[in-house]
ZAMARGU-4260 file (C-alpha; in steps of 0.2 Angstrom, whole numbers, plus 5000, padded with zeros to 4 digits):
<rodrens>
0) 4901/5155/5162 | 4894/5140/5168 | 4905/5124/5170 | 4899/5114/5153 | 4902/5129/5146
5) 4918/5129/5150 | 4924/5114/5149 | 4916/5111/5131 | 4931/5121/5124 | 4946/5111/5127
10) 4938/5096/5125 | 4931/5101/5108 | 4948/5104/5103 | 4954/5087/5111 | 4941/5080/5097
15) 4928/5074/5114 | 4912/5078/5116 | 4901/5079/5130 | 4888/5069/5136 | 4873/5074/5145
20) 4871/5060/5161 | 4856/5066/5169 | 4861/5065/5186 | 4861/5080/5199 | 4876/5089/5203
25) 4878/5086/5222 | 4881/5101/5233 | 4902/5098/5236 | 4903/5099/5218 | 4892/5114/5216
30) 4902/5124/5228 | 4920/5116/5222 | 4916/5123/5203 | 4921/5144/5198 | 4902/5147/5199
35) 4887/5140/5211 | 4875/5132/5200 | 4855/5136/5198 | 4840/5132/5208 | 4834/5116/5199
40) 4840/5101/5190 | 4856/5102/5182 | 4865/5091/5171 | 4884/5081/5173 | 4894/5078/5158
45) 4906/5064/5156 | 4920/5061/5141 | 4915/5051/5126 | 4928/5047/5113 | 4919/5051/5097
50) 4927/5034/5088 | 4917/5021/5098 | 4908/5017/5114 | 4915/4999/5116 | 4928/5005/5132
55) 4940/4990/5127 | 4940/4997/5110 | 4942/5015/5114 | 4958/5011/5126 | 4965/5000/5111
60) 4963/5016/5102 | 4971/5027/5115 | 4988/5014/5112 | 4989/5014/5092 | 5000/5028/5086
65) 4996/5035/5067 | 5012/5038/5071 | 5021/5020/5071 | 5008/5015/5059 | 5015/5026/5046
70) 5034/5022/5051 | 5029/5004/5048 | 5022/5004/5033 | 5035/5014/5026 | 5048/5004/5031
75) 5041/4987/5026 | 5038/4995/5009 | 5053/5003/5006 | 5061/4985/5004 | 5052/4986/4987
80) 5063/5002/4981 | 5080/5005/4991 | 5091/4992/4982 | 5086/4997/4963 | 5101/5005/4960
85) 5114/4988/4968 | 5103/4976/4956 | 5119/4977/4942 | 5132/4976/4958 | 5123/4962/4962
90) 5122/4953/4949 | 5140/4955/4947 | 5144/4950/4965 | 5136/4933/4964 | 5140/4930/4946
95) 5123/4929/4938 | 5113/4935/4929 | 5098/4949/4926 | 5084/4937/4926 | 5092/4927/4943
100) 5096/4946/4952 | 5076/4950/4947 | 5069/4933/4953 | 5071/4946/4970 | 5058/4955/4964
105) 5047/4947/4957 | 5049/4932/4972 | 5044/4945/4982 | 5026/4949/4975 | 5022/4932/4972
110) 5024/4930/4991 | 5015/4944/4995 | 5000/4939/4984 | 4998/4924/4991 | 5000/4932/5009
115) 4987/4945/5007 | 4974/4931/5004 | 4976/4922/5022 | 4986/4936/5033 | 4969/4944/5037
120) 4959/4926/5041 | 4975/4923/5053 | 4974/4939/5062 | 4953/4937/5065 | 4955/4920/5073
125) 4975/4923/5081 | 4974/4940/5086 | 4980/4957/5078 | 4993/4960/5088 | 5002/4943/5090
130) 5000/4942/5071 | 5009/4959/5068 | 5021/4958/5079 | 5026/4941/5075 | 5028/4945/5055
135) 5037/4962/5059 | 5050/4950/5068 | 5052/4939/5053 | 5052/4955/5042 | 5069/4961/5052
140) 5076/4943/5055 | 5073/4941/5033 | 5081/4958/5032 | 5098/4956/5041 | 5099/4938/5034
145) 5100/4945/5019 | 5114/4960/5022 | 5124/4942/5026 | 5119/4932/5013 | 5134/4925/5003
150) 5125/4918/4987 | 5108/4926/4978 | 5098/4909/4983 | 5098/4913/5000 | 5094/4932/4997
155) 5079/4924/4987 | 5072/4914/5000 | 5073/4927/5013 | 5063/4939/5001 | 5051/4927/5006
160) 5049/4933/5024 | 5052/4949/5020 | 5039/4949/5007 | 5026/4941/5023 | 5032/4954/5034
165) 5028/4967/5022 | 5009/4960/5017 | 5005/4959/5034 | 5009/4976/5041 | 5000/4981/5026
170) 4985/4971/5029 | 4984/4970/5047 | 4986/4989/5052 | 4970/4995/5040 | 4963/4980/5052
175) 4966/4987/5069 | 4960/5006/5062 | 4942/4994/5056 | 4943/4989/5075 | 4947/5003/5084
180) 4941/5017/5073 | 4922/5026/5066 | 4920/5027/5048 | 4923/5047/5047 | 4940/5042/5058
185) 4946/5028/5049 | 4946/5037/5032 | 4955/5051/5043 | 4967/5038/5047 | 4968/5028/5030
190) 4975/5045/5022 | 4987/5047/5034 | 4992/5029/5030 | 4994/5033/5012 | 5008/5045/5018
195) 5019/5030/5021 | 5014/5024/5004 | 5018/5040/4995 | 5036/5042/5004 | 5044/5026/5000
200) 5045/5027/4982 | 5051/5045/4984 | 5064/5042/5000 | 5071/5024/4997 | 5078/5023/4980
205) 5085/5038/4983 | 5093/5034/5000 | 5098/5018/4993 | 5108/5025/4978 | 5118/5035/4990
210) 5122/5023/5003 | 5124/5011/4987 | 5137/5024/4978 | 5148/5026/4995 | 5146/5008/5001
215) 5138/4993/4996 | 5122/4987/4991 | 5120/4976/5008 | 5118/4992/5019 | 5103/4996/5010
220) 5096/4980/5021 | 5107/4985/5036 | 5098/5001/5036 | 5082/4995/5036 | 5084/4982/5049
225) 5092/4997/5061 | 5076/5007/5057 | 5062/4994/5062 | 5071/4987/5077 | 5065/5002/5088
230) 5050/5002/5078 | 5049/4984/5084 | 5051/4988/5100 | 5039/5004/5101 | 5025/4992/5091
235) 5028/4979/5106 | 5025/4992/5119 | 5011/5000/5110 | 5000/4988/5101 | 4987/4979/5111
240) 4973/4968/5104 | 4960/4976/5095 | 4951/4960/5088 | 4941/4955/5104 | 4929/4944/5093
245) 4943/4930/5092 | 4933/4917/5100 | 4917/4919/5086 | 4928/4922/5074 | 4936/4907/5075
250) 4921/4897/5081 | 4914/4901/5063 | 4928/4900/5051 | 4929/4887/5038 | 4943/4885/5028
255) 4932/4878/5014 | 4921/4889/5015 | 4933/4904/5012 | 4940/4895/4996 | 4923/4894/4989
260) 4921/4912/4992 | 4936/4919/4981 | 4929/4905/4970 | 4914/4914/4968 | 4924/4931/4966
265) 4935/4923/4950 | 4920/4916/4942 | 4913/4933/4939 | 4915/4942/4923 | 4915/4960/4927
270) 4928/4957/4942 | 4941/4945/4932 | 4940/4963/4916 | 4944/4974/4932 | 4957/4962/4938
275) 4967/4963/4921 | 4965/4979/4921 | 4972/4984/4939 | 4986/4969/4935 | 4990/4975/4920
280) 4994/4994/4925 | 5006/4987/4940 | 5014/4975/4924 | 5019/4987/4917 | 5025/4998/4933
285) 5036/4984/4939 | 5040/4980/4921 | 5050/4999/4925 | 5056/4995/4941 | 5064/4979/4936
290) 5074/4984/4923 | 5077/5001/4927 | 5092/5000/4936 | 5101/4993/4917 | 5091/5004/4908
295) 5099/5020/4915 | 5114/5015/4926 | 5120/5002/4911 | 5114/5007/4894 | 5112/5026/4897
300) 5128/5027/4908 | 5119/5036/4922 | 5127/5038/4940 | 5117/5029/4954 | 5112/5045/4963
305) 5106/5053/4948 | 5095/5039/4941 | 5086/5039/4961 | 5078/5057/4957 | 5067/5048/4941
310) 5057/5039/4957 | 5056/5057/4963 | 5047/5062/4948 | 5036/5046/4948 | 5030/5049/4965
315) 5027/5066/4960 | 5016/5060/4946 | 5007/5048/4957 | 5002/5064/4969 | 4995/5073/4952
320) 4987/5058/4944 | 4980/5055/4965 | 4973/5074/4967 | 4966/5071/4948 | 4955/5056/4953
325) 4948/5065/4970 | 4942/5080/4957 | 4933/5069/4946 | 4926/5059/4958 | 4920/5074/4968
330) 4912/5081/4951 | 4902/5065/4952 | 4912/5057/4936 | 4907/5039/4935 | 4922/5026/4941
335) 4920/5019/4925 | 4926/5036/4915 | 4937/5039/4927 | 4946/5021/4923 | 4945/5025/4907
340) 4955/5041/4907 | 4967/5031/4916 | 4968/5020/4902 | 4969/5033/4892 | 4984/5042/4900
345) 4993/5023/4899 | 4990/5024/4881 | 4999/5041/4880 | 5012/5035/4890 | 5015/5019/4881
350) 5018/5032/4864 | 5030/5042/4874 | 5042/5028/4876 | 5040/5020/4859 | 5046/5038/4853
355) 5064/5034/4858 | 5063/5023/4840 | 5060/5041/4831 | 5076/5050/4838 | 5094/5042/4843
360) 5098/5059/4854 | 5104/5051/4871 | 5095/5065/4879 | 5080/5064/4871 | 5077/5046/4872
365) 5079/5048/4892 | 5066/5060/4893 | 5053/5050/4883 | 5056/5034/4894 | 5054/5044/4911
370) 5041/5054/4904 | 5031/5038/4896 | 5033/5028/4915 | 5028/5046/4924 | 5012/5045/4915
375) 5009/5027/4917 | 5013/5031/4935 | 4999/5044/4935 | 4986/5031/4925 | 4990/5020/4941
380) 4982/5033/4953 | 4968/5036/4941 | 4964/5017/4941 | 4966/5008/4956 | 4957/5018/4969
385) 4941/5019/4958 | 4944/4999/4954 | 4945/4995/4972 | 4929/5002/4977 | 4917/4997/4962
390) 4924/4979/4963 | 4920/4980/4982 | 4905/4985/4981 | 4901/4973/4966 | 4901/4959/4981
395) 4890/4965/4994 | 4891/4949/5004 | 4909/4944/4998 | 4918/4962/4995 | 4932/4958/5007
400) 4937/4941/4998 | 4935/4951/4982 | 4948/4964/4987 | 4957/4952/4994 | 4959/4942/4977
405) 4959/4960/4967 | 4975/4963/4979 | 4983/4944/4977 | 4981/4948/4955 | 4989/4965/4958
410) 5003/4959/4966 | 5006/4944/4955 | 5005/4955/4939 | 5020/4964/4945 | 5031/4947/4948
415) 5024/4945/4930 | 5030/4961/4923 | 5045/4958/4932 | 5048/4940/4924 | 5043/4946/4906
420) 5054/4962/4906 | 5070/4951/4913 | 5068/4936/4901 | 5065/4948/4883 | 5082/4945/4874
425) 5085/4963/4866 | 5094/4978/4876 | 5085/4983/4892 | 5075/4998/4883 | 5068/4986/4871
430) 5062/4976/4883 | 5052/4988/4892 | 5045/4993/4875 | 5040/4978/4871 | 5034/4973/4888
435) 5025/4991/4889 | 5016/4987/4874 | 5008/4969/4881 | 5001/4976/4897 | 4995/4991/4890
440) 4987/4982/4877 | 4981/4970/4890 | 4974/4984/4899 | 4963/4989/4886 | 4956/4972/4885
445) 4953/4973/4903 | 4941/4987/4901 | 4932/4980/4885 | 4928/4964/4894 | 4921/4972/4912
450) 4911/4984/4904 | 4904/4977/4889 | 4884/4979/4887 | 4883/4989/4901 | 4891/4982/4914
455) 4900/4994/4925 | 4884/5003/4926 | 4875/4992/4935 | 4889/4989/4945 | 4891/5007/4950
</rodrens>
């Protein structure tokens, strides 16, 4: 077998390719090989990484671990779900109301909404490594402070710093992937990152419920801090700077133009309709997250450990919706029709939640509320990905600003959902019914607003 053929097999397995150099093999090289080369011009081969041709970026790519990225994303996103079953315990310990304890969720979402607008730009001009490590350190410090807090006020303040770290990890990991990989590799790596986002709402509530059942809500935050501490050391040793255009980006950056780009996005009718759709479906789901512990544990008397398993069903529903969305997309169904299907599913989910008015059976009411919430989550999986794609492509020159603003509005609506469901004066189940009806109706209005006069067809 020729030298190049023998080498190609392991190289292919490693994801590398051979590039001919056009140089002759030296006599010593030929003799040392397994077979004497034939007369005439022969070809040496050098190894190339398929992701990029820039040597600095290759080095960064080798040092970035996808496993580390998934774990970082999982750990930081777990802060949203891990302590949910402890909200009633927090209200009792601090001697406060549901409205106040739920600020730990709404303030967290508002903070993420603000941070996502600027953190990418900060990493452009200050570097990816410095930004993500600083924000991760803030996240760990804030988590420890929450675990030690003696007042609900300090918990709420520290949730702002936690949100800064979570948003930074969420955004900068994607920028690192963009810096170091080609388009095909980016899709693969981003797909792996989704594992962290999917595992978090499945595992975090279950783990948190067992921690709270045997100890206290404070130990949920100690668990996160202890999990993140070695990840920070790993990140410090592993992550290298991947943004090699800092000087050029710093020189070209204008805060005025940054704000004007966001303003231009907000003046677009199509964007406003899509933002209303995405924001409303997220608000409906976060209303459930905020009220769920009071609903299942206090109103229906469910144990904390049993309550946590509801989130497994919700996460599975999201996976089913994601698979369905991918299949419909592969079958060339337009984004408008996929989004419309998602809104239809959310209407069915709202109908299930209102079905509790038709029965007084406790088990039936729990089943209807859980089924309706699962359908709302499935609808989110159908709506969110195509909405992000059509919004980004609707703004060819400012797609990143459009996506950043859409994410900001998404988190803002999540916080609004928390505030609405917490502020209503009814029982938890009644509050959830009203908030669901409100936000599903807003998503329908957003759909009509965005796709009127064929705007969606033109955008597609």
